[in-house]
C-alpha positions in Angstrom: 122.3 89.8 105.3 123.8 92.3 103.0 121.9 95.1 102.1 123.1 95.9 98.6 121.2 95.4 95.3 124.0 92.7 93.8 123.7 89.4 95.9 126.9 88.5 97.6 128.0 85.4 98.6 126.0 84.6 101.7 122.8 85.5 99.0 122.1 81.5 97.0 122.3 82.7 93.0 118.6 81.9 93.0 116.9 84.6 95.0 116.7 88.0 93.2 117.5 90.7 95.6 117.1 93.5 93.2 113.4 92.5 92.5 111.4 93.7 95.7 109.1 90.7 97.2 106.0 91.5 99.9 107.7 89.4 102.7 110.9 91.7 102.3 109.3 94.7 102.8 107.0 93.7 105.1 110.4 93.3 107.5 111.2 96.5 106.9 108.1 97.8 108.3 108.3 96.2 110.9 111.9 96.9 111.7 113.3 93.9 110.9 117.0 93.3 108.7 116.2 90.6 106.2 115.7 93.4 103.1 117.2 94.8 100.2 117.7 98.6 98.7 114.6 97.3 95.8 112.3 96.0 99.4 113.2 99.6 101.0 112.7 101.8 98.3 109.0 100.1 97.9 108.7 100.5 101.4 109.1 104.2 101.1 107.1 104.9 98.4 104.0 103.3 100.6 105.4 105.3 103.6 104.7 108.7 101.0 101.2 107.4 100.3 99.4 105.7 103.3 101.4 106.3 106.7 99.2 104.1 108.4 101.3 101.0 106.7 103.3 101.2 109.7 100.2 100.2 112.2 98.8 97.9 109.4 101.6 95.6 109.5 102.3 95.8 113.1 98.5 95.5 114.1 98.4 92.6 111.9 101.3 91.1 113.5 100.5 91.8 117.2 96.9 89.7 115.9 99.2 87.1 114.5 100.6 86.4 118.2 97.3 86.4 119.9 95.7 84.1 117.4 98.5 81.6 117.7 97.9 82.1 121.9 94.8 81.5 121.7 94.7 78.2 119.5 97.4 76.9 121.9 95.4 77.2 124.8 92.3 75.9 123.0 94.9 72.7 122.9 95.9 72.9 118.9 99.4 71.1 118.3 99.6 71.8 114.6 100.1 74.9 113.0 100.5 75.3 109.2 101.2 78.9 108.7 100.7 79.6 104.3 102.3 82.8 103.3 104.1 82.6 106.3 106.8 85.1 105.5 110.0 86.3 107.0 110.4 85.3 110.7 110.0 87.9 113.2 110.2 87.7 117.1 107.7 86.1 118.4 107.0 83.4 115.6 103.9 81.2 115.2 106.7 78.3 116.5 107.9 80.1 119.3 104.1 80.9 120.8 102.7 77.6 120.0 105.7 75.7 121.3 105.8 77.9 124.8 105.5 76.1 128.0 106.7 73.1 126.0 103.8 71.7 124.1 105.0 69.5 121.9 103.5 71.6 118.9 104.7 71.0 115.4 104.6 74.1 112.8 105.2 74.0 109.0 106.3 77.5 107.6 105.1 77.7 103.8 106.6 80.6 101.5 107.3 80.6 97.8 110.3 82.9 98.5 113.5 81.1 98.7 115.0 83.6 100.9 112.0 83.5 103.4 112.5 79.3 103.7 116.5 80.1 103.7 116.0 82.3 106.9 113.3 80.5 108.7 115.3 77.0 108.2 118.5 78.6 109.6 116.4 79.8 112.3 115.0 76.8 113.4 118.2 74.3 112.5 117.9 72.2 115.8 114.0 72.3 116.3 112.9 69.4 114.9 108.9 69.7 115.5 109.4 73.2 113.1 109.7 72.8 109.2 109.9 75.8 106.5 108.8 74.5 102.9 108.9 76.3 99.6 105.6 76.6 98.0 103.1 78.7 96.7 99.7 78.9 98.5 97.9 78.3 95.0 99.2 74.9 94.5 97.4 73.3 97.1 97.9 69.5 96.8 101.4 70.6 96.8 101.7 72.2 100.1 99.5 70.0 101.7 101.9 67.3 100.5 104.5 69.0 102.3 103.5 69.6 105.5 101.9 66.0 105.6 105.7 64.9 106.4 105.5 66.7 109.8 101.7 67.4 110.2 99.1 64.7 111.2 96.4 65.9 109.0 93.7 63.0 110.3 94.1 65.7 113.4 93.0 69.0 114.1 95.3 71.7 112.6 95.6 75.5 112.9 95.1 76.9 109.1 97.1 80.1 109.0 96.6 82.3 106.3 98.0 85.9 107.5 98.6 88.7 105.4 98.7 86.7 102.3 95.8 86.7 100.3 95.8 90.3 99.1 98.0 89.1 96.9 96.1 86.4 95.1 93.9 88.3 92.5 90.4 87.5 92.2 90.8 86.0 89.5 92.6 83.1 91.0 89.5 82.4 93.3 91.2 82.7 97.2 88.2 81.7 98.8 88.3 78.9 96.8 91.9 78.3 97.2 90.8 78.1 101.1 88.3 76.2 100.4 90.5 73.6 99.0 92.4 73.6 101.7 89.8 73.2 104.5 88.5 70.0 102.4 91.7 68.0 103.8 91.4 69.6 107.4 90.3 67.3 110.3 87.4 68.3 112.4 88.1 70.1 115.4 90.6 72.2 113.6 90.6 76.4 113.0 91.2 78.9 110.3 92.9 82.0 110.8 92.7 84.7 107.9 94.1 88.8 107.9 93.5 90.5 105.4 93.8 94.0 104.1 90.7 96.3 103.3 89.9 99.6 101.3 86.7 100.3 103.4 88.4 102.8 105.7 90.6 105.0 103.2 89.5 103.6 99.4 92.2 106.5 98.1 95.2 105.5 100.5 94.8 102.1 99.9 94.6 102.3 96.5 97.4 104.1 95.9 99.5 101.5 98.0 98.0 98.6 95.6 99.2 101.0 92.8 103.0 101.4 94.0 103.0 97.3 94.5 101.4 97.1 91.1 104.5 99.3 89.7 107.0 97.2 91.6 105.6 93.8 89.9 103.7 93.1 93.1 100.3 92.1 93.4 97.9 94.0 96.1 94.2 93.4 96.1 92.7 95.1 98.9 88.8 94.1 99.7 85.7 94.6 101.5 84.7 92.9 104.8 82.4 91.0 102.8 84.4 90.2 100.3 87.1 88.9 102.9 83.7 87.4 105.2 84.0 85.5 102.4 86.9 83.6 101.9 85.9 81.6 105.7 83.7 79.7 103.3 81.1 79.4 105.8 82.6 78.5 108.8 81.4 80.1 112.0 84.0 82.4 113.4 84.6 82.6 116.9 83.7 85.7 118.8 84.1 88.8 118.0 84.2 87.5 114.2 86.0 89.0 111.5 86.7 92.6 113.0 89.9 95.3 112.7 92.9 93.0 113.7 93.6 95.7 117.0 90.4 95.1 118.3 90.2 91.0 117.8 90.7 90.0 121.6 93.1 92.8 122.5 95.7 92.5 125.4 93.9 93.9 128.7 90.6 94.9 126.3 92.7 98.1 124.9 92.9 97.9 121.3 95.4 100.8 121.3 95.1 104.8 120.5 96.1 103.3 116.9 93.5 100.9 116.7 91.8 102.2 113.6 94.4 103.0 111.6 95.1 98.7 111.1 93.5 98.5 107.8 93.3 95.0 108.1 90.5 92.9 109.2 91.1 89.5 111.5 89.3 86.9 112.5 89.4 82.8 113.3 86.8 80.2 112.4 86.3 76.7 113.8 86.4 74.0 110.8 
């Protein structure tokens, strides 16, 4: 993708490349190429005030991979990844479908560039779809997901690194509750969410950069994030910093405490 302020022929006209977007900023931090000058500028601003952002986003991505592996091995064969962001390998569908499981995966994001890239990546994969949808529009998202997923059977519902883009006034816990209401018994809920518990000053500066760029970032306390599980029982080890959630080999890594994201999985 061209790294330019103005869209070229390869960029659909409805995609605003001059406006930073969280998914593309995140892609830059992960070392991806699907970002533009406006995204890189914001990403570098955040790095200047919170260098730990790299540990945070990378720790979060590794948590996603371990969470999907856990769910796949638990027998889950349907995944709904809400607020998925740009595809970054290993993707949810790559992990969920490894070994020929036949798992079905739906990615949902409100940014057309995300869905365009995801759709291109999965053009020959009939068990994986990417759809445009705002996670706050629950009925719309559920309706689209239901075209591939059988919601009468267990589903893994993923909100990985997206609910911190929802304002308190929009009631993120209530939004999650509406999704939970349509899930079948045996389903699972996965949430990861940035926190200001460890450095309110740096995370606050991160949020300020987001606000100045027209993006919402609301880091929250562990208690507030736990409330988004709506009383569901969490699997061991509960809600913890993502690097401590079932790390491979039992070693969370030397920078585990710099990944300022809580993550957990609950049964539904």
